C-alpha positions in Angstrom: -0.1 0.0 0.0 3.0 2.1 0.8 4.5 1.4 -2.1 1.3 2.1 -4.7 1.3 5.8 -2.3 4.9 6.4 -3.2 4.3 5.9 -7.2 1.2 7.6 -6.9 2.7 10.9 -5.1 5.7 10.3 -7.9 3.8 10.4 -10.6 1.7 13.5 -9.3 4.9 15.7 -8.8 6.3 14.7 -11.8 3.0 15.7 -13.9 4.1 19.6 -12.3 7.2 19.4 -13.7 7.0 21.8 -17.1 8.0 19.8 -20.3 10.8 21.5 -21.6 10.6 22.9 -25.1 11.5 21.3 -28.2 15.0 23.2 -29.6 15.9 23.6 -32.8 19.6 23.7 -33.5 18.7 24.9 -36.9 17.0 27.7 -36.1 19.6 29.0 -33.8 22.1 28.6 -36.5 20.0 30.3 -38.9 20.3 33.6 -36.0 23.9 33.4 -35.9 24.4 33.1 -39.4 22.0 36.1 -39.9 23.7 37.4 -36.6 27.0 37.3 -38.7 26.0 39.1 -41.6 24.2 41.9 -39.6 27.9 42.7 -38.2 29.6 42.6 -41.3 27.1 45.1 -42.6 27.4 47.2 -39.7 30.8 47.4 -41.0 30.3 49.2 -44.0 31.7 52.1 -44.9 28.4 54.1 -46.3 24.4 54.6 -45.3 23.4 53.4 -48.9 26.4 50.5 -48.9 24.3 49.3 -45.5 20.9 49.7 -46.6 21.9 47.9 -49.9 23.6 44.8 -48.2 20.2 45.2 -45.6 17.6 45.2 -48.4 19.7 41.8 -49.7 19.9 40.2 -46.7 16.2 40.7 -46.1 15.5 39.8 -49.4 17.3 36.2 -49.0 16.2 35.3 -44.8 12.7 36.8 -44.5 9.3 36.6 -46.5 8.4 40.0 -46.9 5.5 39.1 -49.0 4.0 37.6 -45.7 5.3 40.0 -43.5 3.8 43.0 -45.3 0.3 40.9 -46.0 0.3 40.5 -42.3 0.9 44.6 -41.1 -2.2 45.1 -43.6 -4.6 42.7 -41.5 -7.8 42.8 -42.9 -7.0 45.4 -45.4 -5.0 42.9 -47.4 -8.4 41.8 -48.7 -9.5 45.2 -50.0 -7.5 46.4 -51.9 -6.4 45.7 -55.7 -3.3 43.7 -56.9 -1.7 46.9 -58.1 -2.3 48.6 -55.0 -0.6 45.4 -53.2 2.1 45.4 -55.5 2.9 49.1 -55.0 2.6 48.9 -51.2 4.7 45.5 -51.0 7.6 47.4 -53.0 7.3 50.5 -50.5 6.9 48.5 -47.6 10.5 46.9 -48.8 12.3 50.2 -49.2 10.5 51.4 -46.0 11.2 48.2 -43.3 15.3 48.3 -44.9 15.4 51.5 -43.6 13.6 50.8 -40.4 16.4 47.7 -39.8 19.3 49.6 -41.0 18.4 53.0 -38.9 17.8 50.8 -35.4 20.6 48.0 -35.9 23.3 50.9 -37.5 22.5 52.5 -34.0 24.1 49.8 -31.4 28.4 49.2 -32.1 30.9 46.6 -30.8 28.0 44.4 -30.2 27.7 40.4 -30.4 24.7 38.6 -30.9 24.3 35.5 -28.0 21.9 32.4 -28.2 20.6 31.6 -25.2 18.3 29.1 -26.5 14.9 28.5 -28.7 11.8 26.7 -28.7 9.6 25.2 -31.6 5.6 26.4 -31.6 4.0 24.3 -34.6 5.1 26.0 -37.5 7.8 28.8 -35.9 10.6 29.2 -33.9 11.3 31.5 -31.5 15.0 32.0 -30.7 16.0 33.7 -27.4 19.3 36.1 -28.1 20.7 38.7 -26.3 22.9 41.3 -28.0 26.0 42.4 -26.1 28.1 45.4 -26.1 32.0 45.8 -25.2 31.4 48.6 -23.3 30.1 47.0 -20.2 26.4 48.5 -21.4 23.5 46.3 -20.1 22.9 44.2 -22.9 19.4 43.8 -25.0 17.3 41.2 -25.3 15.8 40.0 -28.5 13.6 37.3 -29.5 13.4 36.1 -33.3 10.4 34.6 -34.5 11.1 32.6 -37.4 9.0 30.4 -39.9 9.3 27.4 -41.4 8.4 27.4 -45.0 7.1 24.7 -47.3 10.0 23.8 -48.9 11.8 23.2 -45.3 13.5 26.6 -45.6 13.3 28.9 -42.7 12.6 32.3 -42.8 12.9 35.2 -40.6 9.4 36.9 -39.7 9.2 39.1 -36.9 11.9 40.4 -33.9 10.8 41.6 -30.6 13.5 44.2 -29.6 13.5 45.8 -25.9 9.9 43.8 -25.8 8.0 45.1 -28.6 7.4 42.7 -31.9 8.8 45.0 -35.1 5.9 43.3 -37.5 3.4 43.8 -34.9 4.1 47.4 -33.7 4.1 48.1 -37.7 0.8 46.7 -38.0 -1.1 48.6 -35.4 0.5 51.6 -36.8 -0.7 50.9 -40.0 -4.3 50.4 -39.0 -4.3 53.0 -37.0 -3.4 55.3 -40.0 -6.4 53.4 -42.3 -8.8 53.5 -39.4 -8.0 57.6 -39.0 -8.3 58.5 -42.6 -11.6 56.8 -43.6 -9.8 53.4 -44.5 -8.1 55.4 -48.0 -5.6 53.0 -49.2 -3.9 56.1 -51.0 -3.0 57.8 -47.5 -1.2 55.3 -46.3 0.8 54.8 -49.5 1.5 58.2 -49.6 2.7 58.0 -45.7 5.2 55.6 -46.6 6.5 57.4 -49.7 6.9 60.5 -47.2 8.9 57.8 -44.9 11.2 56.7 -47.6 12.1 60.3 -49.4 12.4 61.7 -45.4 14.7 59.1 -44.9 12.7 58.9 -41.7 11.4 55.7 -39.3 8.6 57.6 -37.6 5.2 56.8 -38.8 2.4 59.2 -38.1 -1.0 58.7 -38.4 
């Protein structure tokens, strides 16, 4: 009887122990590969060289069409194919500037992978951006997606607690909501950002 009680207690307490998340060496290697490319890009001489290199990196490692569709929310189904193509082109240019400007503000940095977790089709890879001058590290979480052909692509980054694609989506939806859902207003806003070289979006 006592033996049965011990066994039952063991099973109970084991059931309270959280199951370790499934790690993904492939996803972690993807992040390290991209991080090393970013560090190389930041060492380029001119801003234009950096932007061109970031654009090439994003087109290679991220599914920009999926990300742009996500940022439009329900409006993705309400616009014409011509509007979508123009939006995707502007979005690519704008997001290149966002990544180049935000990441370009960090110097003497190193990305350290802390762990990874697989969630259905997504991978979450936790990293830290560490500085050689002793500044506090910055937590960055990478959300990756496995494509139908097996490739892993970048979908979003959480920097300082903010998911960048999600933040952009909320901003775009706010612009459309505050302008009677006029899509050309959003396109004009993107053009203005690109022309000004600004990463700040206003409603």
